[in-house]
C-alpha positions in Angstrom: -134.8 34.9 20.9 -131.5 36.7 20.5 -129.1 34.5 22.4 -131.2 31.4 21.5 -130.4 29.8 24.9 -132.9 27.3 26.3 -134.7 28.6 29.4 -138.0 28.2 31.1 -140.7 30.7 30.5 -140.2 31.9 34.1 -136.8 33.2 33.1 -137.9 35.0 29.9 -139.9 38.2 29.1 -142.9 37.9 26.7 -143.6 40.7 24.3 -146.7 40.9 22.1 -148.9 43.2 20.0 -152.5 43.9 21.1 -155.3 43.9 18.5 -155.2 47.7 18.5 -151.5 47.6 17.6 -150.0 48.5 21.0 -146.9 46.7 22.1 -146.9 45.2 25.6 -144.7 43.1 28.0 -146.0 40.2 29.9 -149.0 37.9 29.5 -151.5 38.7 26.7 -153.6 37.4 23.9 -152.3 36.5 20.4 -148.8 35.7 19.2 -145.9 36.8 21.3 -142.2 36.4 21.4 -140.1 35.3 24.4 -137.0 37.4 25.0 -134.1 36.8 27.3 -134.0 39.6 29.9 -130.2 40.0 29.7 -129.1 43.5 28.7 -127.2 42.2 25.8 -130.2 40.4 24.4 -132.6 43.3 24.9 -130.2 45.7 23.2 -129.6 43.3 20.3 -133.2 42.9 19.2 -133.6 43.1 15.4 -136.4 43.1 12.9 -136.0 39.7 11.2 -136.3 37.4 14.3 -139.2 39.5 15.6 -141.0 39.2 12.3 -140.5 35.4 12.3 -141.7 35.0 15.9 -144.7 37.3 15.6 -145.6 36.4 12.0 -146.1 40.1 11.2 -144.2 43.1 9.8 -142.0 44.8 12.3 -140.5 48.3 11.7 -137.5 50.0 13.2 -140.0 52.1 15.2 -141.4 48.9 16.6 -138.0 47.7 17.8 -137.3 51.1 19.4 -140.7 51.0 21.1 -139.9 47.5 22.5 -136.6 48.6 23.8 -138.3 51.6 25.4 -140.8 49.3 27.1 -138.0 47.3 28.6 -136.4 50.5 29.9 -139.6 51.8 31.5 -140.4 48.6 33.5 -138.6 46.6 36.0 -137.5 43.6 34.0 -137.7 41.3 37.0 -141.4 42.0 37.4 -142.0 41.4 33.6 -140.2 38.0 33.8 -142.5 36.8 36.5 -145.7 37.7 34.5 
C-alpha cells in the first residue's frame, strides 16, 4: 500500500478492523488493507491511503495503533496468515 509494488498476498501483511472497532493483523472478516512488511513501508503508513483502502475514517491514533501492532508481532508470522 505504501510502496505500491506488486506482490503476492503471501508476501504482504493484511490489516483490518473488527466489527467492535479493534485493529488486527492477519486474516479476518470485512474490508482490509494489504501492507508491504518492509520496515520503510510500515513506518510510512499514512491516513489517506488507509482511508481509501478501508473505506472508513482513520485517525492518527489508528495509524499509531497499527504501527504498534506491527511492533508487537513477528511480521514473518503475520505475512503467512
